[in-house]
Steps between C-alpha positions, in 0.01 A plus 500: 500500500665636813356533848236724645598734783280565799460863393386397153264242646336761722469734202313229311281430801418872509399491133267205558360672810411806290336278240304321771388830651392615155277192488330617817452851362368375165185361659520583869146392585545155350842452659369604843229235468769244414730600787220512758365164385852358536514638854176323593622184328825505697319553829256218427787265412639523856176551690425127523816418695466811715138420587605151607771654717242742642250223573753281683706787643804406297645207311778271619662733750441819301228732626253662263707812436822304453318300233391830344864614510597187309229555239608864461863393457405263216305776329796736523739244349277414207388861465855617438562205267189583299599866470857428393450195280143382503492461124751286312805604700390291798390210279786426257340173393249708302779674310677173426190298418360760261822530304556856620838398638635488147360846433716628785815368330475746215423801718810719550428525872620303803268234634459698824371800306244295313381337822393838642173443316203460728571772757158631606534701824152655475259259334630196695558668835182374667657191659785704649258766627283226652802342668620829648152586632452154653845511658436841652175368650669183626792683661263748665307216667760230554539383860874548526757776485691467177874580520619828353673320216192313378460728195855424389438128555182534295681662206782244504262205517278641225806525274601142586148374428501684167831336408351159580195569282709622204754218531225240524336643189824486300584155632178342376516710181818315403274207409342712228821483295434126460119506472386848390139408425434303815685735739404841365305587817695291750655802671169678554339178624775440755519863617124540537472164676771604745325833554165337579654234724702760692178640652466192722685517836718193546504533878357188657520296180679163517864490397434291188284783365711789623841386374406461129347849511831635626721317251360317197217750450606800713163670549575523872794730425277757332310603812483256793865455601599864430210608723626281784849643454381860509282433805790328678331160521782290352845388623789719384643235266161463330519867401780414257303232318309726256815675375685166473211356301488812280869460418466128424192534279664796320807290420279212388293733279814647344653159431194331352393809306843514334487128424159538346613800302796304356256231387270765354783657300565165332139396444313830462125537534249261345198706591427642155343329200578593140230768495658686790241412762561336835417131507 
């Protein structure tokens, strides 16, 4: 089926962006209600942790605005992920479990082209907008002078965190090849759980809690540790850990996804009954 080029990918993203914008124009009043309600929902989802930080003047060595910086960072990471793949592209277990993977075989398009589905830069932008606004407010009030390169560090760490999220999703989705019914929503469950857990600062937590959240279930790599790195609160060697973990989990996801796919090719999907409905 060939490979997709970056230029072609961006062209497809542009097409989906136009379609998404057309959705906004079709019923602008309704869509504005949806987007604004999402904004309030995103703010309320982080307000609990921030209010705790405000009440106790920080949490575990992070002051109130550093905690807000961390919450904003998490919103930015998941905001970009939602815009670029918040539908099935970010949750491949849905495609596999529903038998849609086999539909993709007969399409005369590369897999990368078909996985551009779910790009919604307008209707799902609320989390990113919330994250940017909260970060601006945090940086304006933070009690330290950030280095001039902090924006570049922010962009790099956001990309690394996104790689970790995507790789984690594909890693657990490899189980769906073996159990399509049971694991159809495993990727969304894991990703959303990591997103919710990442709002808790790990500073001050005992090591037996912190280490699993930086390795087995890497929620701490989606906001807490990158925030410490950007704010210069970690040793230099620690700064390399997120990218090393991203590389390792990406290799693991690639290996196990290919193994699962080989099994799937031999066994096929058992999700459909004779009448054509999902069991």
